[in-house]
N, CA, C and O of each residue as an XYZ file, in Angstrom:
932
protein
N     -90.736     38.385     20.671
C     -91.025     37.503     21.575
C     -90.340     36.547     21.337
O     -90.400     36.465     20.110
N     -89.526     35.507     21.804
C     -89.041     34.234     21.372
C     -90.572     33.129     21.229
O     -91.686     33.140     21.753
N     -90.021     32.445     20.448
C     -91.291     31.102     20.321
C     -90.698     29.825     20.630
O     -91.270     28.764     20.380
N     -89.509     29.910     21.196
C     -88.875     28.643     21.432
C     -89.605     27.884     22.796
O     -89.898     28.484     23.830
N     -89.766     26.811     22.610
C     -90.634     26.118     24.017
C     -88.878     25.347     24.509
O     -88.033     24.767     23.827
N     -88.930     25.668     25.813
C     -87.847     24.632     26.236
C     -88.212     23.433     26.073
O     -87.337     22.586     25.894
N     -89.575     23.059     26.092
C     -89.742     21.634     26.391
C     -89.771     21.111     25.107
O     -90.231     19.972     25.027
N     -89.381     21.671     24.023
C     -89.613     20.967     22.650
C     -88.315     19.932     22.603
O     -87.527     20.153     23.522
N     -87.992     19.009     21.850
C     -86.926     18.179     21.604
C     -86.350     18.994     20.262
O     -85.232     18.643     19.885
N     -86.841     19.769     19.711
C     -86.124     20.504     18.577
C     -84.726     21.428     19.060
O     -84.766     22.014     20.142
N     -83.890     21.486     18.463
C     -83.022     22.405     18.851
C     -83.404     23.878     18.501
O     -84.174     24.030     17.553
N     -82.914     25.058     19.213
C     -83.601     26.140     18.934
C     -82.760     26.837     17.056
O     -81.538     26.932     16.937
N     -83.617     27.159     16.036
C     -83.231     27.549     14.831
C     -84.210     26.825     13.879
O     -84.067     26.908     12.660
N     -84.813     26.393     14.225
C     -85.599     25.156     13.284
C     -85.138     24.252     13.398
O     -85.722     23.545     12.577
N     -84.375     23.627     13.906
C     -84.146     22.288     14.061
C     -82.751     22.064     13.241
O     -82.398     20.954     12.841
N     -82.133     23.059     13.077
C     -80.665     22.665     11.997
C     -79.929     23.161     13.066
O     -80.126     24.081     13.859
N     -79.249     22.543     12.949
C     -77.461     22.455     14.165
C     -76.708     23.461     13.513
O     -76.157     23.535     12.414
N     -76.838     24.244     14.526
C     -75.448     25.085     14.466
C     -73.931     24.894     14.347
O     -73.372     24.390     15.321
N     -73.233     25.213     13.338
C     -72.490     24.794     13.222
C     -70.870     25.267     14.006
O     -69.758     24.761     14.161
N     -71.477     26.352     14.296
C     -70.432     27.316     15.461
C     -70.120     26.924     16.243
O     -69.041     27.117     16.802
N     -71.393     25.899     16.686
C     -71.180     25.638     18.075
C     -71.118     24.198     18.486
O     -71.305     23.744     19.615
N     -70.769     23.434     17.178
C     -70.139     22.279     17.321
C     -69.063     21.740     18.329
O     -68.141     22.545     18.204
N     -68.778     21.021     19.045
C     -67.926     20.782     19.963
C     -66.615     20.253     19.166
O     -66.552     19.594     18.129
N     -65.578     20.771     20.014
C     -64.145     20.413     18.985
C     -64.025     18.542     19.012
O     -64.376     17.743     19.880
N     -63.529     18.385     17.985
C     -63.364     17.283     17.321
C     -62.548     16.281     18.304
O     -61.565     16.783     18.849
N     -62.866     14.800     18.620
C     -62.539     14.117     19.563
C     -61.345     12.766     18.878
O     -60.818     11.973     19.659
N     -61.164     12.729     17.849
C     -60.287     12.225     17.016
C     -59.030     12.567     17.079
O     -58.721     13.755     16.993
N     -58.055     11.548     17.245
C     -56.664     11.761     17.495
C     -55.808     12.554     16.329
O     -55.778     12.305     15.124
N     -55.216     13.446     16.963
C     -54.581     13.860     15.687
C     -53.160     13.134     15.214
O     -52.522     12.525     16.072
N     -52.770     13.184     14.136
C     -51.893     12.183     13.368
C     -50.711     12.358     13.924
O     -50.438     13.547     14.090
N     -49.796     11.501     14.323
C     -48.281     12.155     14.610
C     -47.696     12.094     13.931
O     -47.586     11.073     13.251
N     -46.930     13.281     13.732
C     -45.709     13.722     12.711
C     -44.400     13.684     13.355
O     -44.171     14.275     14.411
N     -43.404     12.874     12.616
C     -42.489     12.536     12.762
C     -41.375     13.748     12.967
O     -40.995     14.393     11.989
N     -40.830     14.040     14.421
C     -40.225     15.453     14.282
C     -39.090     15.294     13.522
O     -38.578     16.352     13.157
N     -38.398     13.990     13.084
C     -36.590     14.435     12.404
C     -37.071     13.655     10.931
O     -36.354     13.575      9.934
N     -38.318     13.164     11.046
C     -38.197     12.315      9.454
C     -37.583     10.772      9.512
O     -37.552     10.088      8.489
N     -37.119     10.298     10.734
C     -35.905      9.379     10.812
C     -36.913      8.112     10.495
O     -36.389      7.152      9.930
N     -38.225      8.035     10.790
C     -39.442      6.847     10.932
C     -40.030      6.849      9.368
O     -40.785      5.949      9.001
N     -39.650      7.862      8.534
C     -40.357      7.599      7.058
C     -39.675      6.501      6.627
O     -38.551      6.197      7.025
N     -40.476      5.745      5.627
C     -39.705      4.800      4.943
C     -38.945      5.493      3.445
O     -39.478      6.216      2.602
N     -37.618      5.004      3.494
C     -36.579      5.552      2.617
C     -35.637      6.581      3.106
O     -34.600      6.926      2.539
N     -36.304      7.220      4.677
C     -35.747      8.196      4.853
C     -34.374      7.651      5.166
O     -34.260      6.449      5.403
N     -33.319      8.452      5.186
C     -31.627      8.622      5.340
C     -31.404      8.319      6.735
O     -32.191      8.736      7.585
N     -30.184      7.483      7.101
C     -30.196      7.355      8.609
C     -29.765      8.399      9.284
O     -29.091      9.278      8.748
N     -30.129      8.417     10.610
C     -29.375      9.568     11.536
C     -28.057      9.456     11.331
O     -27.627      8.350     11.003
N     -27.206     10.499     11.471
C     -26.133     11.020     12.042
C     -25.543      9.811     13.155
O     -25.960      9.600     14.294
N     -24.406      9.089     12.403
C     -23.529      8.402     13.498
C     -24.469      6.829     13.312
O     -24.135      6.179     14.303
N     -25.353      6.079     12.578
C     -25.546      4.790     12.279
C     -24.315      4.204     11.677
O     -23.395      4.832     11.153
N     -24.401      3.163     11.794
C     -23.711      2.380     11.184
C     -23.312      2.450      9.608
O     -22.263      2.341      8.973
N     -24.546      2.665      9.330
C     -25.021      2.444      7.506
C     -24.369      3.773      6.923
O     -24.063      3.806      5.731
N     -24.170      4.791      7.693
C     -23.621      6.099      7.433
C     -21.912      5.992      7.471
O     -21.425      6.196      8.583
N     -21.021      5.710      6.430
C     -19.763      5.510      6.137
C     -18.771      6.901      6.281
O     -17.584      6.822      5.962
N     -19.373      8.210      6.803
C     -19.012      9.356      6.842
C     -19.188     10.120      8.379
O     -18.670     11.169      8.760
N     -19.984      9.326      9.006
C     -20.539      9.627     10.586
C     -20.040      9.222     11.197
O     -19.206      8.427     10.765
N     -20.139      9.434     12.719
C     -19.455      8.634     13.614
C     -19.943      7.534     13.634
O     -20.901      7.207     12.933
N     -19.107      6.475     14.792
C     -19.420      5.570     15.140
C     -20.125      4.097     13.526
O     -20.908      3.151     13.442
N     -19.024      4.971     12.512
C     -19.433      3.935     11.319
C     -18.735      2.968     11.078
O     -17.562      3.090     11.432
N     -19.136      1.637     10.395
C     -18.731      0.330     10.879
C     -17.254      0.599     10.233
O     -16.973      1.675      9.707
N     -16.335     -0.500     10.329
C     -15.482     -1.054      9.740
C     -14.810     -0.209      8.388
O     -15.569      0.265      7.543
N     -13.654     -0.100      8.295
C     -13.156      0.680      7.469
C     -12.499     -0.354      6.559
O     -11.601     -0.976      7.126
N     -12.688     -0.638      5.487
C     -11.988     -1.835      4.703
C     -10.748     -1.447      4.090
O     -10.187     -2.434      3.613
N     -10.016     -0.221      3.901
C      -9.202     -0.271      3.475
C      -8.797     -0.192      1.753
O      -9.251     -1.010      0.954
N      -8.058      0.709      1.437
C      -7.709      0.633     -0.184
C      -6.985     -0.977     -0.314
O      -6.764     -1.734      0.631
N      -6.664     -1.262     -1.950
C      -6.504     -2.468     -2.584
C      -4.996     -2.598     -2.688
O      -4.462     -3.587     -3.190
N      -4.301     -1.516     -2.171
C      -2.946     -1.889     -1.929
C      -2.189     -1.815     -0.337
O      -1.142     -1.249     -0.022
N      -3.058     -2.538      0.435
C      -2.583     -3.034      1.731
C      -2.613     -1.566      2.340
O      -2.575     -1.762      3.555
N      -2.650     -0.549      2.176
C      -2.795      0.641      2.741
C      -4.284      1.522      3.617
O      -5.267      0.931      4.065
N      -4.133      2.485      3.645
C      -5.568      2.838      4.144
C      -6.366      3.218      2.657
O      -7.555      2.991      2.434
N      -5.529      3.766      1.841
C      -6.096      3.886      0.562
C      -4.862      3.868     -0.237
O      -3.742      3.562      0.173
N      -5.206      4.242     -1.465
C      -3.760      4.401     -2.473
C      -3.686      5.724     -2.234
O      -4.625      6.459     -1.926
N      -2.268      6.087     -2.418
C      -1.328      7.146     -2.080
C      -1.839      7.570     -1.028
O      -2.143      8.756     -1.153
N      -2.150      7.029      0.256
C      -2.691      7.417      1.617
C      -1.148      6.740      2.883
O      -1.411      6.541      4.069
N      -0.363      6.608      2.583
C       0.790      5.787      3.129
C       1.069      7.172      4.351
O       0.745      8.359      4.314
N       1.721      6.447      5.251
C       2.385      7.267      6.065
C       3.353      8.590      5.816
O       3.743      9.247      6.781
N       3.653      8.879      4.679
C       4.396      9.764      4.485
C       3.534     10.946      3.869
O       4.033     11.919      3.303
N       2.254     10.747      4.041
C       0.903     11.496      3.199
C       0.757     11.156      1.807
O      -0.327     11.321      1.247
N       1.593     10.771      1.306
C       1.696     10.482     -0.007
C       1.518      9.633     -0.830
O       0.994      9.908     -1.909
N       1.966      8.239     -0.468
C       2.025      7.065     -1.435
C       1.851      5.895      0.099
O       1.808      6.113      1.310
N       1.788      4.598     -0.776
C       1.854      3.592      0.588
C       3.028      3.071      0.588
O       3.179      2.310      1.544
N       3.904      3.160     -0.071
C       4.943      3.061     -0.066
C       5.865      3.329      1.575
O       6.672      2.601      2.152
N       5.322      4.645      1.924
C       5.934      5.257      3.106
C       7.081      6.007      2.915
O       7.457      6.230      1.764
N       7.513      6.305      3.587
C       8.625      8.108      3.666
C       9.942      7.069      2.917
O      10.409      5.987      3.272
N      10.267      8.033      1.670
C      11.292      7.451      0.511
C      12.699      7.210      1.171
O      13.620      6.632      0.596
N      12.746      7.617      2.187
C      14.298      7.597      2.748
C      14.131      6.703      4.189
O      14.404      7.148      5.304
N      13.578      5.228      3.878
C      13.725      4.039      4.797
C      12.370      4.337      5.712
O      12.325      3.402      6.512
N      11.802      4.787      5.832
C      10.635      4.873      6.828
C       9.699      3.615      6.571
O       9.169      3.664      5.461
N       9.400      2.607      7.257
C       8.633      1.604      6.823
C       7.336      2.001      5.973
O       7.114      3.206      5.860
N       6.661      1.301      5.504
C       5.587      1.647      4.946
C       4.195      0.039      4.724
O       4.714     -1.061      4.537
N       3.124      0.082      4.758
C       2.545     -1.184      4.102
C       2.889     -1.097      2.777
O       3.249     -0.210      2.004
N       2.559     -2.900      2.722
C       3.627     -3.414      1.642
C       2.536     -3.151      0.026
O       1.316     -3.033      0.131
N       3.169     -3.106     -1.192
C       2.442     -2.639     -2.478
C       1.203     -3.804     -2.278
O       0.068     -3.380     -2.497
N       1.273     -4.580     -2.063
C      -0.217     -5.573     -2.727
C      -0.671     -5.814     -1.300
O       0.142     -5.869     -0.377
N      -2.180     -5.978     -1.101
C      -2.457     -6.667      0.184
C      -2.056     -7.683      0.900
O      -2.672     -8.663      0.482
N      -1.323     -7.997      1.795
C      -0.893     -9.048      2.805
C       0.562     -9.481      2.268
O       1.161    -10.556      2.312
N       0.861     -8.342      1.794
C       2.368     -8.290      1.075
C       3.232     -7.353      2.474
O       2.643     -6.424      3.028
N       4.598     -7.755      2.875
C       5.097     -7.192      4.005
C       5.249     -5.919      3.338
O       5.041     -5.541      2.185
N       5.922     -5.038      5.017
C       6.176     -3.338      4.178
C       7.416     -3.558      3.189
O       7.837     -4.633      2.763
N       7.750     -2.657      3.010
C       8.568     -2.153      1.774
C       9.728     -1.858      3.021
O       9.802     -1.175      4.043
N      10.858     -3.145      2.004
C      12.319     -2.906      2.846
C      12.999     -1.586      3.117
O      12.792     -0.801      2.192
N      13.776     -1.065      4.126
C      14.401      0.310      4.629
C      15.235      0.161      3.834
O      15.618     -0.920      3.387
N      15.681      1.384      3.514
C      17.357      1.602      2.606
C      18.036      1.278      3.522
O      18.503      0.197      3.164
N      18.584      1.607      4.938
C      19.380      1.063      5.694
C      19.724     -0.681      5.187
O      20.778     -1.053      4.672
N      18.801     -1.355      5.429
C      18.475     -2.883      5.350
C      19.224     -3.160      4.423
O      20.272     -3.781      4.599
N      18.748     -2.677      3.080
C      19.198     -2.727      1.745
C      20.385     -2.625      1.094
O      20.832     -3.338      0.196
N      20.970     -1.441      1.759
C      22.343     -1.094      1.549
C      23.508     -2.031      2.183
O      24.524     -2.568      1.742
N      22.895     -1.962      3.358
C      23.742     -3.241      4.144
C      23.976     -4.630      3.525
O      25.075     -5.184      3.485
N      22.745     -5.167      3.012
C      22.599     -6.640      2.594
C      23.407     -6.413      1.418
O      24.044     -7.437      1.170
N      23.678     -5.319      0.448
C      24.577     -5.059     -1.057
C      25.837     -5.112     -0.399
O      26.644     -5.883     -0.919
N      26.249     -4.435      0.700
C      27.287     -4.625      1.117
C      27.939     -5.616      1.813
O      29.165     -5.535      1.881
N      27.337     -6.594      2.378
C      27.619     -8.103      2.805
C      27.591     -8.796      1.517
O      28.239     -9.840      1.443
N      26.721     -8.244      0.130
C      27.140     -9.746     -0.753
C      28.514     -8.862     -1.682
O      29.168     -9.442     -2.549
N      28.643     -8.062     -1.465
C      30.092     -7.178     -2.716
C      31.002     -7.654     -1.730
O      32.015     -8.048     -2.309
N      31.100     -7.806     -0.368
C      32.220     -8.094      0.288
C      32.578     -9.719      0.216
O      33.751    -10.070      0.342
N      31.495    -10.718      0.003
C      31.396    -12.128      0.069
C      32.021    -12.248     -1.375
O      33.023    -12.963     -1.342
N      31.735    -11.772     -2.610
C      32.006    -12.009     -4.138
C      33.385    -11.627     -4.249
O      34.298    -12.216     -4.828
N      33.396    -10.397     -3.512
C      34.944     -9.659     -3.830
C      35.998    -10.982     -3.240
O      36.821    -11.633     -3.884
N      35.649    -11.077     -1.891
C      36.727    -12.304     -1.416
C      36.941    -13.473     -1.986
O      38.096    -13.896     -1.923
N      35.565    -14.582     -2.922
C      36.032    -15.059     -3.695
C      36.486    -14.674     -4.963
O      36.524    -15.748     -5.564
N      36.787    -13.962     -5.597
C      36.713    -13.603     -6.701
C      38.572    -13.222     -6.511
O      39.388    -13.602     -7.351
N      38.929    -12.485     -5.356
C      40.064    -12.597     -4.800
C      41.196    -13.883     -4.986
O      42.323    -13.802     -5.474
N      40.562    -14.993     -4.473
C      40.646    -16.065     -3.935
C      40.982    -16.831     -5.267
O      42.045    -17.451     -5.297
N      40.114    -16.841     -6.436
C      40.236    -17.205     -7.702
C      41.043    -16.817     -8.066
O      41.948    -17.636     -8.224
N      41.329    -15.500     -8.429
C      42.386    -14.644     -9.157
C      43.765    -14.603     -8.772
O      44.709    -14.511     -9.556
N      43.831    -14.676     -7.526
C      45.043    -14.302     -6.998
C      46.466    -15.295     -7.141
O      47.613    -14.855     -7.208
N      46.056    -16.774     -7.169
C      46.992    -17.279     -7.550
C      47.495    -17.338     -9.056
O      48.650    -17.746     -9.178
N      47.012    -17.095     -9.897
C      47.009    -17.001    -11.299
C      47.560    -15.978    -12.033
O      48.168    -15.871    -13.098
N      47.010    -14.959    -10.790
C      47.959    -13.219    -11.499
C      48.333    -12.117    -10.487
O      47.618    -12.062     -9.485
N      49.022    -11.512    -10.560
C      49.145    -10.372     -9.475
C      48.369     -9.425     -9.615
O      47.704     -9.319    -10.645
N      48.298     -8.646     -8.734
C      47.593     -7.380     -8.471
C      48.651     -6.215     -8.988
O      48.168     -5.083     -9.019
N      49.412     -6.290     -9.213
C      50.920     -5.598     -9.171
C      50.904     -4.776    -10.579
O      51.777     -3.947    -10.836
N      50.109     -5.001    -11.238
C      50.316     -4.574    -12.918
C      48.483     -4.528    -12.973
O      47.607     -5.020    -12.262
N      48.483     -3.742    -14.100
C      46.635     -3.502    -14.369
C      46.118     -4.565    -15.087
O      44.908     -4.585    -14.863
N      46.443     -5.489    -15.866
C      46.355     -6.740    -16.238
C      45.840     -7.319    -14.941
O      44.615     -7.432    -14.993
N      46.422     -7.776    -13.650
C      46.241     -8.362    -12.848
C      44.632     -7.539    -12.223
O      43.569     -7.985    -11.792
N      45.012     -6.583    -12.392
C      43.653     -5.856    -11.718
C      42.363     -6.195    -12.364
O      41.345     -6.728    -11.923
N      42.745     -5.659    -13.734
C      41.956     -5.748    -14.692
C      40.644     -7.279    -14.979
O      39.463     -7.433    -15.291
N      41.815     -8.077    -14.627
C      41.295     -9.918    -14.291
C      40.396     -9.722    -13.150
O      39.248     -9.365    -13.414
N      40.582     -9.820    -12.467
C      40.074     -9.504    -10.755
C      38.613     -8.760    -11.127
O      37.508     -9.142    -10.742
N      38.891     -7.632    -11.955
C      37.595     -6.864    -11.734
C      36.117     -7.503    -12.500
O      34.927     -7.453    -12.189
N      36.878     -8.113    -13.647
C      35.779     -8.886    -14.808
C      35.437    -10.349    -13.796
O      34.263    -10.585    -13.513
N      36.130    -10.925    -13.487
C      36.080    -12.076    -12.443
C      34.477    -11.820    -11.507
O      33.353    -12.321    -11.499
N      35.412    -10.450    -10.603
C      33.795    -10.223    -10.001
C      32.904     -9.920    -10.257
O      31.980    -10.153     -9.478
N      32.661     -9.256    -11.434
C      31.090     -8.737    -12.173
C      31.087     -9.993    -12.713
O      29.909    -10.214    -12.429
N      31.434    -10.991    -13.255
C      31.218    -12.342    -13.965
C      30.164    -12.920    -12.381
O      28.952    -13.134    -12.376
N      31.172    -13.051    -11.149
C      30.372    -13.951    -10.188
C      29.360    -13.262     -9.625
O      28.322    -13.760     -9.189
N      29.685    -12.003     -9.632
C      28.207    -11.210     -9.306
C      26.733    -11.914     -9.824
O      25.846    -12.427     -9.141
N      26.829    -11.730    -11.304
C      26.019    -11.692    -11.992
C      25.397    -13.210    -11.537
O      24.215    -13.319    -11.213
N      26.279    -14.301    -11.551
C      25.896    -15.592    -11.265
C      25.576    -15.881     -9.839
O      24.690    -16.670     -9.508
N      26.311    -15.231     -9.021
C      25.360    -14.992     -7.770
C      24.252    -14.708     -7.579
O      23.421    -15.362     -6.948
N      24.085    -13.440     -8.241
C      22.452    -12.735     -7.669
C      21.320    -13.829     -8.447
O      20.310    -14.326     -7.947
N      21.740    -13.966     -9.509
C      21.053    -14.550    -10.797
C      20.261    -15.879     -9.895
O      19.052    -16.032     -9.722
N      21.523    -16.839     -9.358
C      20.935    -17.913     -8.932
C      20.219    -17.512     -7.782
O      19.050    -17.857     -7.610
N      20.898    -16.744     -6.916
C      20.269    -16.595     -5.437
C      18.843    -16.102     -5.472
O      18.044    -16.586     -4.670
N      18.541    -15.384     -6.142
C      16.964    -14.631     -6.205
C      15.748    -15.255     -6.968
O      14.564    -14.932     -6.876
N      16.470    -16.478     -7.946
C      15.371    -17.433     -8.898
C      15.061    -18.452     -7.980
O      14.107    -19.198     -8.202
N      15.986    -18.608     -6.644
C      15.947    -19.609     -5.874
C      14.736    -19.193     -4.869
O      13.679    -19.819     -4.790
N      15.123    -17.829     -3.983
C      13.953    -17.488     -3.065
C      13.730    -16.167     -3.179
O      12.644    -15.849     -2.695
N      14.381    -15.228     -3.663
C      14.127    -14.141     -3.422
C      15.310    -13.544     -2.861
O      15.593    -12.372     -3.111
N      16.210    -14.467     -1.921
C      17.135    -13.688     -1.044
C      18.819    -14.194     -1.662
O      19.035    -15.258     -2.241
N      19.756    -13.238     -1.386
C      20.929    -13.290     -1.309
C      21.475    -13.576      0.065
O      20.629    -13.623      0.958
N      22.885    -13.801      0.441
C      23.218    -14.162      1.944
C      22.956    -12.591      2.318
O      22.370    -12.472      3.394
N      23.166    -11.755      1.870
C      22.794    -10.427      2.706
C      21.797     -9.899      2.881
O      21.639     -9.044      3.752
N      20.864    -10.311      2.052
C      19.571    -10.105      2.208
C      18.981    -11.030      3.394
O      18.115    -10.678      4.195
N      19.629    -12.290      3.341
C      18.914    -13.003      4.697
C      19.188    -12.462      5.892
O      18.356    -12.359      6.793
N      21.012    -11.887      5.996
C      20.781    -11.683      7.293
C      20.275     -9.968      7.562
O      20.311     -9.591      8.733
N      19.909     -9.164      6.710
C      19.222     -7.807      6.936
C      17.849     -8.208      6.756
O      17.075     -7.380      6.275
N      17.325     -9.642      7.148
C      15.780     -9.842      6.589
C      15.158     -8.688      5.748
O      14.489     -7.741      6.164
N      15.543     -8.991      4.425
C      14.962     -8.547      3.520
C      14.798     -9.659      2.193
O      15.434    -10.712      2.242
N      13.946     -9.370      1.062
C      14.228     -9.981      0.079
C      13.149     -9.466     -0.905
O      12.155     -8.799     -0.616
N      13.615     -9.992     -2.369
C      13.184     -9.435     -3.592
C      11.563     -9.937     -3.818
O      11.509    -11.160     -3.692
N      10.693     -9.544     -4.013
C       9.216    -10.377     -4.597
C       8.808     -9.354     -5.783
O       9.097     -8.163     -5.905
N       8.114    -10.122     -6.539
C       7.148     -9.897     -7.391
C       6.808     -9.025     -7.190
O       7.141     -8.818     -6.023
N       5.919     -7.633     -7.805
C       5.914     -6.917     -7.612
C       3.979     -7.090     -7.734
O       3.271     -6.644     -6.831
N       3.463     -7.692     -8.805
C       1.997     -8.059     -8.942
C       2.113     -8.868     -7.924
O       2.613     -8.038     -7.164
N       2.032    -10.194     -7.049
C       1.460    -10.621     -6.209
C       2.554    -10.860     -4.749
O       2.268    -11.614     -3.819
N       3.658    -10.136     -4.825
C       4.684    -10.787     -3.603
C       5.235    -12.181     -3.725
O       6.043    -12.602     -2.896
N       4.852    -12.847     -4.655
C       5.500    -14.045     -5.123
C       7.163    -13.866     -5.107
O       7.688    -12.753     -5.140
N       7.986    -15.227     -5.048
C       9.867    -14.786     -4.879
C       9.535    -14.814     -6.516
O       8.500    -15.250     -7.022
N      10.573    -14.289     -7.146
C      10.900    -13.909     -8.422
C      10.911    -15.202     -9.566
O      11.389    -16.332     -9.670
N      10.398    -14.630    -10.034
C      10.476    -16.091    -11.621
C      11.959    -16.133    -11.974
O      12.715    -15.189    -11.741
N      12.222    -16.928    -12.372
C      13.940    -17.201    -13.088
C      13.880    -16.057    -14.211
O      14.576    -15.085    -13.914
N      13.341    -15.977    -15.186
C      13.094    -14.416    -15.893
C      13.654    -13.138    -15.541
O      14.483    -12.435    -16.119
N      12.795    -12.941    -14.091
C      12.801    -11.730    -13.524
C      14.188    -11.840    -12.628
O      14.912    -10.861    -12.806
N      14.582    -12.574    -11.934
C      15.441    -12.997    -10.915
C      16.943    -12.745    -12.029
O      17.848    -11.975    -11.708
N      16.947    -13.380    -13.050
C      18.071    -13.284    -14.101
C      18.299    -11.398    -14.726
O      19.291    -10.672    -14.786
N      16.776    -11.183    -15.105
C      16.512     -9.562    -15.708
C      17.146     -8.820    -14.786
O      17.775     -7.859    -15.230
N      17.157     -9.019    -13.496
C      16.940     -8.065    -12.231
C      18.649     -8.093    -11.896
O      19.255     -7.037    -11.717
N      19.289     -9.347    -11.842
C      20.855     -9.574    -12.100
C      21.670     -8.810    -12.773
O      22.681     -8.239    -12.363
N      20.980     -8.813    -14.332
C      21.879     -8.299    -15.223
C      21.794     -6.998    -15.573
O      22.665     -6.411    -16.216
N      20.810     -6.529    -15.190
C      20.608     -4.666    -15.519
C      21.267     -4.384    -13.852
O      21.894     -3.334    -13.707
N      21.175     -4.953    -13.106
C      22.163     -4.652    -11.961
C      23.784     -4.348    -12.464
O      24.396     -3.287    -12.336
N      24.282     -5.659    -13.091
C      25.670     -5.803    -12.627
C      25.992     -5.601    -14.685
O      27.018     -5.034    -15.061
N      25.508     -5.860    -15.169
C      26.180     -5.680    -16.669
C      26.536     -4.033    -16.971
O      27.598     -3.731    -17.516
N      25.652     -3.121    -16.607
C      25.879     -1.852    -16.962
C      27.142     -1.147    -15.731
O      27.857     -0.164    -15.923
N      27.096     -1.899    -14.669
C      28.128     -1.429    -14.180
C      29.428     -2.163    -14.248
O      30.391     -1.837    -13.554
N      29.443     -3.222    -15.148
C      30.899     -3.052    -15.360
C      31.417     -2.403    -16.836
O      32.581     -2.428    -17.237
N      30.550     -1.964    -17.365
C      30.789     -0.964    -18.707
C      31.224      0.225    -17.868
O      32.314      0.797    -17.871
N      30.066      0.490    -17.103
C      30.450      2.218    -16.581
C      31.633      2.311    -15.280
O      32.049      3.446    -15.050
N      32.090      1.368    -14.574
C      32.818      1.475    -13.687
C      32.575      1.547    -12.424
O      33.340      2.092    -11.628
N      30.955      0.740    -11.966
C      30.647      0.781    -10.749
C      29.853      2.512    -10.685
O      29.333      2.910     -9.643
N      29.891      3.379    -11.983
C      29.133      4.478    -11.649
C      27.585      4.038    -11.881
O      26.730      4.589    -11.188
N      27.248      3.178    -12.722
C      25.982      2.863    -12.930
C      25.200      2.508    -11.338
O      24.031      2.821    -11.111
N      26.096      1.805    -10.332
C      25.394      1.753     -9.045
C      24.876      2.752     -8.373
O      23.925      2.472     -7.644
N      25.305      4.047     -8.423
C      25.068      5.184     -7.938
C      24.072      5.868     -8.658
O      23.219      6.578     -8.126
N      24.199      5.612    -10.139
C      22.634      6.022    -10.788
C      21.277      5.751    -10.603
O      20.293      6.490    -10.622
N      21.459      4.093    -10.351
C      20.469      3.042    -10.228
C      20.351      3.545     -8.805
O      19.260      4.082     -8.616
N      21.054      3.533     -7.870
C      20.563      3.508     -6.485
C      19.646      5.034     -6.178
O      18.596      5.140     -5.543
N      20.453      6.135     -6.871
C      19.476      6.888     -6.639
C      18.114      7.264     -7.244
O      17.292      8.087     -6.842
N      18.093      6.639     -8.066
C      16.734      6.534     -8.842
C      15.771      5.766     -7.686
O      14.749      6.281     -7.234
N      16.187      4.690     -7.366
C      15.091      3.847     -6.576
C      15.049      5.115     -5.070
O      13.917      5.040     -4.592
N      15.835      6.065     -4.350
C      15.646      6.428     -3.672
C      14.729      7.524     -3.826
O      14.120      7.686     -2.768
N      14.348      8.424     -4.803
C      13.299      9.140     -4.852
C      12.106      8.519     -5.909
O      11.480      9.261     -6.665
N      11.891      7.055     -5.844
C      10.954      6.354     -6.895
C       9.833      6.556     -5.703
O      10.072      6.616     -4.497
N       8.485      6.649     -6.383
C       7.620      6.457     -5.287
C       6.492      5.644     -6.149
O       6.348      6.117     -7.276
N       5.654      4.505     -5.848
C       5.424      4.678     -4.409
C       6.119      3.219     -3.665
O       5.846      2.786     -2.545
N       7.033      2.670     -4.610
C       7.347      1.021     -4.337
C       9.146      1.132     -3.797
O       9.632      0.178     -3.189
N       9.876      2.212     -4.063
C      10.977      2.406     -4.433
C      12.028      1.733     -4.529
O      12.952      1.301     -3.840
N      11.457      1.762     -6.102
C      11.703      0.658     -7.092
C      13.758      1.365     -7.401
O      13.915      2.583     -7.311
N      14.842      0.597     -7.675
C      15.463      1.158     -8.622
C      15.342      0.443     -9.742
O      14.542     -0.471     -9.944
N      16.568      1.095    -10.841
C      16.165      0.648    -12.239
C      16.080     -0.659    -12.624
O      15.480     -0.938    -13.662
N      16.785     -1.840    -11.684
C      16.781     -2.810    -12.066
C      15.783     -3.801    -11.798
O      15.536     -4.883    -12.331
N      15.001     -2.850    -10.349
C      13.851     -3.223    -10.159
C      12.233     -3.070    -10.839
O      11.195     -3.701    -10.638
N      12.589     -1.889    -11.751
C      11.744     -1.670    -12.762
C      11.725     -2.564    -13.773
O      10.683     -3.104    -14.144
N      12.779     -2.769    -14.251
C      13.028     -3.753    -15.545
C      12.567     -4.970    -14.775
O      11.448     -5.192    -15.237
N      12.741     -5.581    -14.152
C      12.013     -7.281    -13.631
C      10.802     -7.375    -12.899
O      10.285     -8.375    -12.401
N      10.296     -5.803    -12.903
C       8.774     -5.420    -12.232
C       8.890     -6.669    -10.895
O       8.320     -7.745    -10.717
N      10.136     -5.736     -9.959
C      10.435     -6.850     -8.640
C      10.203     -5.078     -7.909
O      10.152     -3.958     -8.418
N      10.094     -5.719     -6.205
C      10.186     -4.924     -5.390
C      10.403     -5.436     -4.273
O       9.863     -6.503     -3.982
N      11.574     -4.527     -3.057
C      11.820     -5.383     -1.981
C      11.387     -5.055     -0.494
O      11.389     -3.959      0.066
N      11.029     -6.243     -0.023
C      10.312     -6.358      1.292
C      10.627     -6.627      2.166
O      11.708     -7.210      2.085
N      10.099     -6.493      3.556
C      10.991     -6.927      4.715
C      10.632     -8.109      4.837
O       9.619     -8.350      4.182
N      11.109     -9.112      5.505
C      10.770    -10.583      6.049
C      10.399    -10.802      7.631
O      10.045    -11.790      8.274
N      10.644     -9.411      7.966
C      10.046     -9.287      9.665
C       8.875     -9.303     10.162
O       8.720     -9.199     11.378
């Protein structure tokens, strides 16, 4: 028989509470972040502005040579663009695009015709072209005039008359400025003097080198002078 007195204030079992009869705890459970985004030091969620590789990333600052990155020009390989005349970003940030081959070639043709006419006017009154000596004198006068013409014009503002017409100019590769005096005369000498010795074959070699040069499409005379031809448009 049970000795428990219902009127007593003590619980059944000798006054000791039964733990298995305790009510569930009323304390609020701790909140656990579902994705860890609120934890200190946790990485930002995908697509946040600080995540440079995610959607919604901040503005891209670009590469150091004026393109999206070095070696990332429009031809998929170089900041100079397509090697056969396609425009591309400049070699230095803020510099105009590399001059296209059609404009560069036409500028040379214009300069060639100008100097050829001047040489003809200078030589013709003193010698005829009916003999070999007269022709040779005219050629030497042409090369001499071309050397002086190119050196003076490029050292002034980086443009010959042909380059002005075709909207291209010669610039220093390092910073895009007009050629220094030494660079201008070096470029003119490397372009002209070997041609005088090789009877113009040098111009073909020099020009073909620039066609396949990357990333700045420099001919050999540009390599020697550390210059590049850019657009002025």
